[in-house]
N, C-alpha and C positions, 0 to 999 in steps of 0.2 A: 504494500500499499504506500503510495508517494505521501509526502509530507502535506503538500497542498490539499490533496484530496482528504487526508485524514483531519486537518483543521476544518475543512468545509463540512465533513460529516459531523464532527463535534458541535460545530456552530449550528447545523441544522436540527440536531436531535436534542440539543439542550443538555446542560450539566447534569441535572438528576435522571436524565433518561438515557444516559450512554449505555450502549448494549452491554449486557452481562457477557457476551461473547468476548469483548474486547478486555474486559476485566479478567475473564478466565484466561485468555490468551497471554495477559501480562503476568499473572500469577504462574501459569505454566512456564514461561519462559524464564522468569527472573527470580523465582523463589529459590533461595539457597546461592543465587550468584551475587546478588546485593543483600546488604543488611535488611532484616525485616522492617526496621524503622523507616529506611529509605524506600522500601517497596510500598509501605503504607502511604507515605507522602505521594508518591507517584500515582498510586491507584486513586488517591483523593483528588489529585490534579485532573486525572483521567475523568472522573465523576463530574468535576466542575466544567471541563472542556478547556478552560483556560481561567485566568484570573488577573487582576490588575498587578503589576509588578510589586508596587508598594504595599499590597495587601498580602502577597505571598507568604511572607514570614509568618504572619498570624494564622494563615490557613494551614500551612503545612508544617508547622511546629519549629519555627526558628529560621534565622538566616543561614544557619549552617545547612540545613536540608536544602534550601534553595540552591546554595552554592554547589552542594554535592549532586543535585539534579543536573544543573548546568554543566558542571565539570565532566560529568560521565556521560554528557551527551543524551540524557534521558528527557530534557526539556530545553526550550530556548526562549529568549525575549524577542517578542515580535511587536511591530508597531504599523499600524495602517496609514499613518501619516505623521508629519512633524506636529500637528496640533493635536492628536490624539495621544492619550497615556499608553505607555508600553504595557504589555500584557505577557505574561508567563505562560506558555503553551506546551502541553506534552507533545513528545514525539510518539509515533506508532510503536507497539511494544516490540516488533522485530528490530526497528532501528534503535530502540532503547537498549536492547540487547547488545547489537553491534557496538553502540558507543560505549557501553559498560565493559565489553571485553576489551576494547581498544585502551581504556583507561586502566584496567588491570594489567595489560601488557605493559604499559609505560611504567607502572609502579614496580612490576617485577623486575624489568630491566634496571630501574633505578636502584632496587634492593640489591640485585645481583653485583652491580657495580660497587656498592657500598661494602658488600661482603667480600668482594675480592680484594678492595683496598685494605679492608681490615685484616684479611689473611696476610697480605704483603707485610703490613705493619708488624704484625704478631711474629712473622718470620724473621723480620728484620730485629725485633726485640728479643726473640728467643731462637736464635739460630739452631736449626735441627742438628748441626754438625757439633754442637757444644759437647765438650767431654763430660760435662756434668748433667747428662741425661737423666731425668727422673721420671717415674712412671705415673706421673699425675694423670688423671683420667682424661683431661683435655688435649693430651700430647701423644697418647698412645696410638692413635690412628689419625691420618691426615689425607683427605682427598685433594689431589692436584688436578686442575683441568687446564692450566696455561701449558701451551706446548713447550714454550721456551723454557719454563721452570721444570718441566718434566725432563727434558734434555738435560739441563744443568744439574739436577739433583741425580739423575741417572748415571752421568759421568763422574760426579763427585762421590756418590755412595761408596764406590770402591775404596775410598781413603779411610772408611769408617772401619775396615776389616783389620782385625789384629792378628787372627789366627787362621781363619778360613774364608775363602770367597767363593760362592757357588752361584752358578746360573743355569736357567733352563732356557732354551731358544728354539723356536720353530720357524715356520716359512711365512708367518703372518707379517707382511710388509705392506707399506701403504703405496709403493710402486715397484714396478719390475726390479729384480736385483741386478745391477750392473756395476762396473768399476766405481761409479760415483757413490754408491750406496754402501759400499763395504766400510765398515767401521775400523779403527786402529785396534790392535789387540790389546788387552790389559797389560799392565807392567808385571813383571815376575816377582815383584815384592822382595827381590834381593834374597830369596830364600827363607824369608821370615813368616811368609803367608802362603799357605797352600791354596792354589787357585784351580778350581775344577769347574767343567762346563760339561752338560748333556745337550746335545743337539738332536733335533728331529732328523732322520736319515736323509730326507730330501734335501737338507741344507748342504750336506756333504756331497750330494749328487749333482749340484750345480757348480759349474767351474769356478765362478766367483765366490760361492759359498765355501767351497772345499779350500780354495786358496786362503780365504780369511781365516778358516779354522787352522789351517797348517801354520800360518804365521803366528797365530796366538799360541799354538803348541811349541813353537820354536822359541817363544818368549817365556816360556815355562808353564803354560796351561796344561792340565790333563784334560783330554776330551774323550767322551764316549758318546755312543749313538743309541737312540731308541726308534722304532718305527714311528711312534707318534708322541708328541709332547703337547698335552692340552692347553698349556699356557705358558707365558714366559715368566721368568721370575728372577730376581737378583737378591741375594742373601749375604749379609756380612756377620759371620760368626753365627751367633744366636741372638743377635740384639736388634738389628735394622734389617728389613726386607722392603723389597717394591714389588707389587703386584699390579699387573693391567687391569682397567676397568673395561677395555676394548680389546678386540683381537690384538691390535698392534701395539697398544699401550700409549700411543702417542697423544690421544686425545682425552685420556683420562687415566689416573693412576693412583694407587693406594700405598701411601708410606706408613710402615708398621713398625713401631717401636716397641711393642708389647713383647716381654720375653717369653710369655706363654705362646703366643701365636707363632712367634720366630722360632722357638723350640720345636713347635709341631711341623712347620716348614722344613726345619732342618731334618727331622725324621723321614718326612716324604722325600725329601732329596736323597738321603742315604738309602732309601727303598728304591728309587728308580736307579741310582748309581750301581746297586748290586745286580740289577736286571740289565743295564747297559752294557754294550759292546764296544771295548776300546777301539779308537779310530786306528784303522789301518792294521789291526791285529791280523798277523799272518796266519795264525792258527786259531783263529776264533772258532769255538764250538759252535756247530750248527744245530739249530733247535729242530731240524727237520728229520723225520723218520727215513729209514733206508729207501722206502718207496717213494716218499715225496723228494728224496734226493735225486732218485733216477728220473722221476718226472720233470724236475727242475733242470737237470743237464740237458734234456732234450727240448724243453721250452725255449731255453735260451738260444737254441739252434734254429728256432723258427719251425720246429716240427708241429704240424697240426695234431690236435687232440686224439683224432680217429687213427692216425698212425702210430702215435705214442702208445695207444692201447694196444695195438697189434704187437708191436715191439716188446712190450713189457709183459704182454699176456693178461693185463687188466682190462675191466669192462670199461667202456667209454664213460659211463656216469662215474665210475671210481676215478678215473683220470681227471675228470672235471672237478671233481670234488677235492681230490689233492691240489689241483691247480688253484683253486679258490682258497684253499687253506694256505698255500705258499705265498700267494699274493697278499693275503690278510697279514701274515707274518711280516712280511716286507713292507707293508704299508702302501702298497700299490695294487689297485684293485681292477685296473683296466688293461695295462700293456705288458706283454710278456717281456718286452726288450727292457723297459725301465725296471722291471723286477729282476731281470738278469744282471743288469749293471748294479743294481743294490746288492745283490747276492755276492758278486764278485769283490765289491768293495768291502764287504764284511767277511770275507774269507771263507764264505759257505761253498764256493766253487774254486777249486784249485786249478 
C-alpha cells in the first residue's frame, strides 16, 4: 500500500473507524519487533488517522514516543500547506516494519563498532601475550573476527610455546594453493621447543603444499599425515590454543587460554599423532589387508575392476568393495590415480 493511498484511506474512514484489518496487520508485523509501548502508541495513532503535531505528545504518551515513531520511520510529519498546522501521520504497517528494521540495523552496526573498539582497547590494556596470564573468566576465551588481528595473533602465538608447539592443518584455504600462498615455516626453536604438525594427506599431494611441509621439516618440524583433518588448530604447550570458527579460520577464530580446554586439545592432538603416518616414511606400515594390497597394486596401473576380478579370482562386487575401502582409507573417494599417488607417498606401495 502506498503512503499517499494509506493517508487518503485513513482520512476517508476517520480516526475511530480505522479498520480492524489494519490494526491486526500492525500487530502481526510489529509485535515483538518493537517495544510494546511503542506499538501501543503506533496503533493509537493508526486509530486516529493522524493528529496535530503539537498534540502528539499528549496523545501518544510523551515526546519520547513521538521521536521514537519518527526516528524508526513508523510515522512522519506532514503539512498540507504553509498556513496549515503540521500533523503527525502513521505510515502503513508494512512500511513501518521496513523502517523499524532499518533503524535496528543502524543500531546494531553502531553497537558492533563500539564492541570492536572496546575489544581493541581491552587487548591494548591486557595483552594476550602477557607472561602473567591469569584464568579470570573474562580472559579464558576470546572471539576474534578481524582478519588482520587473526593473522597477527596466529603468527605471534608460536612465541608463547615453551616446550611443545603443535598444529593441525588441512586443505581449507580461501584461494587455490600456489607459490604466493605458501607460508614460511616455523622456527626450529633452537632445540628448546618440540615442533610437531599433522597435515591432511592432500596437503602433501599438492606440489606447493609438499614443498612447504618439506621446508618446515628441514627447519626442525616433525610432520605426519592423516587422510582427513577435521579442523585446523594451533596449540602452545597446554596453555594457549587457536581454533577456527570457519573452515579456513581467516574470518573468525577462537583464542583459548583455559588450561582445561587446552589440556583436552593436547590429548586430542596426541591421539591423532599416534594414528598419523610420518611424512615420507619408507617403511610405513600399510593398514591394508593382503587382498586390498593386491587390488591397490592393480588399481594404480589403471586396470579396470572387471579385469582385476579375473586376475585375482575375486568377485566383481568384492573388488569394488575393496576399492571403496582403499579410497576411503586414503581419503580419495573418486579417482584411482589420486589414490595411487597417495599410497606411494605413504609407502603403502613399494
